[in-house]
C-alpha positions in Angstrom: 116.6 128.4 95.2 115.3 129.5 98.6 111.7 129.0 97.4 112.5 125.5 96.1 114.2 124.6 99.3 111.3 125.9 101.4 108.8 123.9 99.1 110.9 120.8 99.5 111.0 121.2 103.3 107.2 121.8 103.4 106.6 118.7 101.3 108.9 116.6 103.6 107.3 117.8 106.8 103.7 117.4 105.6 104.0 114.4 103.3 101.7 112.3 105.3 98.9 114.9 105.2 99.5 115.5 101.5 99.2 111.7 100.8 96.0 111.6 102.8 94.5 114.5 100.8 95.5 113.0 97.5 93.9 109.7 98.3 90.7 111.4 99.2 90.7 113.5 96.1 91.5 110.6 93.8 88.7 108.4 95.2 86.3 111.3 95.2 87.2 112.0 91.6 86.3 108.4 90.7 83.1 108.5 92.7 81.9 111.9 94.1 79.6 110.1 96.6 82.7 109.2 98.6 82.7 112.8 100.0 79.3 112.3 101.6 79.0 112.9 105.4 77.8 109.2 105.9 81.0 107.9 104.2 83.3 110.1 106.3 81.5 109.2 109.5 81.9 105.5 108.7 85.6 105.9 108.0 86.1 107.6 111.4 83.9 104.9 113.1 85.9 102.0 111.6 89.2 103.7 112.3 88.6 104.5 116.0 89.7 101.2 117.6 92.6 101.0 115.1 93.7 104.4 116.2 93.8 103.4 119.9 95.8 100.3 119.0 98.2 102.3 116.9 98.7 104.9 119.7 99.6 102.0 122.0 102.0 100.5 119.5 103.6 104.0 119.0 104.8 104.0 122.6 106.9 100.9 121.9 108.1 101.9 118.4 109.4 105.3 119.7 111.6 103.5 122.3 113.1 101.5 119.4 111.1 98.3 120.0 108.1 96.6 118.5 105.0 94.9 120.0 103.7 91.9 118.1 101.2 90.9 120.9 98.9 93.9 120.4 96.3 92.0 118.3 96.1 89.0 120.6 95.6 91.3 123.6 92.8 93.0 121.7 91.2 89.5 121.2 91.7 88.5 124.8 90.1 91.6 126.2 87.3 91.5 123.7 86.4 88.0 124.9 86.8 88.8 128.6 84.6 91.8 128.5 81.9 90.3 126.2 81.8 87.1 128.3 80.8 89.0 131.4 78.3 91.5 129.7 75.7 89.3 128.1 71.9 89.6 128.5 70.6 87.6 131.4 68.0 86.0 129.2 70.5 85.0 126.5 70.2 81.2 126.0 73.9 80.6 125.5 75.5 82.7 128.2 79.2 82.2 128.8 78.6 82.3 132.6 75.0 81.0 133.1 74.9 81.8 136.8 76.7 85.1 136.8 74.6 88.0 138.2 74.5 91.2 136.2 77.6 93.2 136.9 77.9 97.0 136.7 79.2 97.9 133.2 82.5 99.4 134.6 83.6 96.2 136.3 84.2 93.9 133.2 85.6 97.0 131.3 88.1 97.7 134.0 89.0 94.0 134.4 89.6 93.7 130.6 91.8 96.8 130.5 93.7 95.6 133.6 94.3 92.3 131.7 95.8 94.2 128.8 97.9 96.2 131.3 99.2 93.0 132.9 100.3 91.6 129.6 102.1 94.9 128.9 103.8 94.7 132.3 105.0 91.2 131.4 106.3 92.4 128.1 108.1 95.3 129.7 109.6 93.2 132.4 110.9 90.6 130.0 112.4 93.2 127.7 114.0 95.4 130.4 115.0 92.8 133.0 116.1 89.9 130.8 117.3 92.0 127.8 115.2 89.9 125.5 114.8 91.7 122.1 111.2 93.2 121.9 110.5 91.3 118.7 111.1 87.9 120.4 109.6 88.9 123.7 106.3 90.1 122.2 106.2 87.2 119.7 106.3 84.8 122.6 103.6 86.7 124.4 101.5 86.9 121.3 101.5 83.1 121.1 100.9 82.6 124.8 98.1 85.1 125.0 96.3 83.5 122.1 96.6 80.1 123.7 95.3 81.4 127.0 92.4 83.2 125.3 91.5 80.0 123.3 91.4 77.9 126.5 89.2 80.5 128.2 87.0 80.7 125.1 86.7 76.9 124.9 85.4 76.6 128.5 82.1 74.9 129.2 79.4 75.6 128.4 80.6 78.0 125.7 83.0 75.5 124.0 84.3 78.0 121.4 81.0 79.3 120.3 81.0 83.0 119.2 80.0 85.2 122.2 76.8 87.2 121.4 73.7 88.6 123.1 75.6 91.6 124.6 73.9 94.0 127.0 72.5 97.2 125.5 74.6 99.4 127.8 77.7 97.7 126.6 76.8 97.7 122.9 76.1 101.4 123.2 79.8 102.1 123.9 80.5 101.0 120.3 77.3 101.9 118.5 75.8 104.9 120.5 76.2 108.5 119.4 75.6 112.1 120.3 73.2 114.2 118.3 70.4 113.4 115.9 70.1 110.0 114.4 71.7 109.8 111.0 75.0 110.9 109.3 75.4 114.0 111.4 75.6 112.1 114.7 78.9 111.7 116.5 79.6 108.1 117.7 80.8 107.6 121.2 83.6 105.5 120.0 85.0 108.3 117.9 84.9 110.7 120.9 86.7 108.1 123.0 89.4 107.7 120.4 89.9 111.5 120.2 90.1 111.7 124.0 92.7 108.9 124.1 94.7 110.7 121.3 94.7 113.9 123.4 95.8 112.1 126.5 98.6 110.3 124.6 99.7 113.7 123.1 100.0 115.1 126.6 102.1 112.1 127.7 104.3 112.4 124.7 104.9 116.1 125.0 104.2 117.2 128.5 105.4 114.5 130.9 108.8 113.2 132.0 107.8 109.7 130.8 107.3 111.1 127.3 110.7 112.9 127.3 112.4 109.7 128.6 110.6 107.6 126.0 112.1 109.7 123.2 115.5 109.8 124.8 115.5 106.0 125.1 114.5 105.6 121.5 117.1 108.2 120.3 120.0 106.6 122.1 119.5 104.2 125.0 123.1 104.3 126.2 123.0 108.1 126.4 119.7 107.9 128.2 121.3 105.6 130.8 124.3 107.9 131.2 122.0 110.9 131.7 120.4 109.2 134.7 117.2 107.9 133.2 116.0 104.6 134.8 115.5 102.8 131.4 114.1 99.6 133.0 111.4 101.3 135.0 110.4 103.6 132.1 110.2 100.6 129.6 108.0 98.7 132.0 105.7 101.7 132.4 105.6 102.3 128.6 104.7 98.6 127.8 102.1 98.7 130.5 100.4 101.8 129.1 100.5 100.2 125.6 98.8 97.0 127.0 96.1 99.0 128.7 95.3 100.8 125.4 95.1 97.5 123.6 92.7 96.4 126.3 90.5 99.4 125.9 90.5 98.8 122.1 89.4 95.2 122.7 86.5 96.3 124.8 85.4 98.8 122.3 85.8 96.4 119.4 83.5 93.9 121.1 81.0 96.6 121.8 81.1 97.9 118.2 80.7 94.5 116.6 78.2 93.1 119.1 80.2 90.0 120.0 83.7 88.4 120.2 85.7 85.3 119.4 89.2 84.2 120.2 90.3 85.3 116.7 89.4 88.9 117.3 92.4 91.2 116.8 94.3 88.8 114.5 96.9 90.8 112.6 95.8 94.1 114.1 99.3 94.7 115.3 100.6 94.8 111.8 98.0 97.4 110.7 98.9 99.4 113.8 102.7 99.3 113.1 102.0 100.1 109.5 99.9 103.1 110.4 102.6 104.4 112.8 105.4 104.0 110.2 103.4 105.7 107.5 102.5 108.4 110.0 106.1 109.2 110.6 107.1 107.1 113.6 110.7 106.1 112.9 111.5 102.3 112.9 114.8 103.3 114.5 113.1 104.9 117.5 113.1 108.4 118.9 110.7 110.0 116.4 106.9 110.1 116.2 103.9 112.4 116.7 100.3 111.8 117.6 98.9 113.9 114.6 101.1 111.8 112.3 99.9 108.5 113.8 96.3 109.5 113.5 96.9 110.6 109.9 98.5 107.2 109.2 95.4 105.4 110.6 93.1 107.5 108.5 95.2 106.7 105.4 94.6 103.0 105.8 91.0 103.7 106.8 90.5 105.6 103.5 92.3 102.8 101.6 90.2 100.0 103.1 86.9 101.8 102.9 87.5 104.0 99.8 88.9 101.3 97.5 86.1 99.0 98.4 83.7 101.8 97.8 84.8 102.2 94.2 85.0 98.5 93.6 88.8 97.8 93.6 89.7 94.1 94.0 90.7 93.4 97.6 93.9 91.8 96.4 94.9 95.0 94.7 94.1 96.8 98.0 96.7 94.6 99.7 99.3 95.4 97.0 98.7 99.2 97.4 98.9 99.0 101.2 102.1 97.0 100.9 103.7 99.5 98.6 102.8 102.4 100.9 104.4 100.6 103.9 107.6 99.7 102.1 107.9 103.3 100.7 107.4 104.8 104.1 110.0 102.6 105.7 112.5 103.2 102.8 111.9 107.0 103.2 112.4 106.7 107.0 115.7 104.7 106.6 117.0 107.1 104.0 116.6 110.0 106.4 118.2 107.9 109.2 121.2 107.1 107.0 121.5 110.7 105.9 121.6 111.9 109.5 124.4 109.4 110.4 
């Protein structure tokens, strides 16, 4: 009995990693070429910006909230950074008279824009007691409208932004090591660095401890002396800055931007978090689990396409995984109560 109980406990604690392994094994059994270094590198490359968005969304989910504005913030910051980092000789420059700026200036401005949106979300949620779902839904719509107005400015008039400078594109396409499958993309290194920083915030800082306390029981957090309002504003601001960074990297990776960038990315991020063990009730979540959740959806998106599965079946599979993860999470939550 003890062995069975230990096996069940192991399965429960490591279910996300077991699912990821089974996915890889099943796809590789169908087509062994899936285990090539090139394929694995491509999955990590495509999952990098999604991982940064998911890590930002996790901050909000762990407090018991949800952020629907993430995807639109990605789109806004992608357009902002790309509009200021075009080649001087590009015939359809967003700002024809703009002198070449140092790379870091538009990058910092774009991240700051994401942070400001996050501050607004945190302020609305904490100061006006607006439910996070409603607050971020409103912000999502407003940010998309603002981005569309900016994108439609003359002389651009809603044309896709292209002709990006090489130093900017290198952020998303550059790599360390020899050219080929064994190279390590910069964007993957950035995503890993962000994950390590977020792990430190979650586990080694007062903000991280307060975040889990707020998500676990907000009333108990207030009684224990935690300034819930100030912590929520800081948490939403950090999430916004991470979305901003993801938007910059997405523009650099794809070589352009439009106002529709980031559409529905927030749902993928929330799904990856939930599948990765972040509780929808708040108070629970780990960085390794979130990263595993992102990789699961990366394997599904890339792997099922790789073996020729109909895209509509891919959506069905993703939906079933999300519902199963939430049902499992709620079952644990009810059992604890």
